[in-house]
N, C-alpha and C positions, 0 to 999 in steps of 0.2 A: 429644235425650235418647234417642229410640228408634232412632237410627242410620238414619233415613230421610233421607239426605243430599240426594237429588234433590228431594224434597218441601220440605225446609228451604230449599234454594237458591231454589226458586221463590217461597217465601214471603218470603225475604229480598230477592229481586229486586223483589217487589211493594212491600215496605217502602221500598226505595231509590227506586223510581218515585214513591212518595208523598212521600218526604223524602230528596232526594239529598245532604243534609248530615248524614246519620246515620252517624257513624263506626262505631257499634256494628253496624249492619246489614252494612256492608262487612266488618268484622272477623269476624262470625259466618259470613257467607257464605264468606269466605276459609278459615275453619276447615273448613267442609264440603268445599270444593274440595280442600283438603289431604288430608282423610280419603279422598277418592275417587282420590287420586293425580294430580289435575289441578293440577300445581304452577305452571304459567304463570298459570292463572286465579287461583290462590291468591296468588301474588306480586302480581298486578295489584290484587287487592282489599285485600291488606295495605297496599300502597303507597297506595291511595286512602284507606284508613282513617287512615294516618299523615299524609296531606295535610290531613285534617280534624281530627285530634287527634295532634299530633306528640310527645306525651309518654307514649305507650301502650307499656309494656314487652311486653305480650302480642302486640301487632302486630309489634314488632321481632323477638321470639322466633319467631313464626309465619313471618315473611318469611325469617328466617335458616334455618329448617327447610326451607322450600320451596326456597330457593336452594341449600342443601346437597344436597337431593334432585336438583336439576338440575345438580350439579357445579360450582356457582359459589362456590368456596371463599372467595376474598377478600371478595366482597360479603357473604357469610354471616357471616364473621368480624366485619366492621364492624357488622352488625346485632346480633350477640350482644354486642358491646361496648356498643352503645346500650341493649340490653335490661338488661344488668347495671348500667349507669350509672343507669338509672331504677328498678331493683329489684334491689339487690345481695344480697337475701336469698333469691333464687330459685335453689335448687340445680340445677334442670333447665337453667338458662341456662349455668351453669358446666360441666355435663356436655356440653352441646352444643358449647360453645366448646372444651372439651378434645378432643372428637372432631374438630372442625375443625382444631385445631392439630396433632393426630396426622396427619391426612390431608395437612396442609401441611408435614409433615416436622419439626415441633418437638415432640419427645417430652417434653422437660423442661417446656415450657409446658403441655402436656397433663396431665402429672402434677400440676403446680401447680393447674390448674383442677379436676381431679378431687379433689384434697385439699381445696380450698375447698368444693366441693360436699359432701364428707363431713363437713366441720366444721359445715355448715348442716343436713345431713340424714344423721346417722351410719348410719341403716338403709337407705340407698339402695343396693340391691344392684347396680344397673347401674353406679354410680360405682365401687364396689369392683372389679367385674369389669373395667371399662375401665382403671382405674388398674393393676390386676394385669397386664393385657396390655401396658401402657406400661412397667411395671417389667421385664417379661420382655424386651421389645424393647430396653431399655437395659442388659440384663445384670444387673439387680438381682433375682436369682431368689428370694432369701430374703424380700425385701419383697413380691414377687409372691405367694409362697406364703402369707404372712400375710394378704394381701387375699383370696386364694382361700378360705382357712380361714374368714375372716370372712363371706364370702358363703355358704359351706356352713352356718355357724352361723345366719345370718339366714334361710336358706331351705333346709332339709334336703331338700326335694323337687326342687331345681333341678339338672337334669342339667348345665347350663352351669357351675354352681359346681363340681361334681365334676370336670368336664372341665378346668376351669381348674386345679384342684388337681393333677390327674394330669399335666398338662403342666408344672407347676412342679416336680414330682418328677423 
């Protein structure tokens, strides 16, 4: 909670020593590693958490995020699919899968994922901005502009939203 990730990692490591079957300790330690940009360590701990509790959408989402950060697009896509299978109401999972689909070259799948995210969380600015970028990429400028306008409406102080709108114009 205090963003003291190194201290938290040490405490989670002690917890794991005391109980090596604690999927939660591995999960939380993985989150700390991720926050520090130590993606290989995060991946390893998310994987260990999943070995202990295979139905955890948070662990799949975290591992997908770590793998995306390491450029492992296909494995990250598989993990987002698993996260969504286990918790299909998490808009963040659809945004992540959209970003992965975009990087993988499938703009239409990305747009579909961002649209699902927005159906679950209509005020999710990053989903609007990401979908706008995908619309722009696919030549759907009017739709991009509508999403950029939506982002400006949601967050009038966002320079990114105004930039999005300017690029659409």
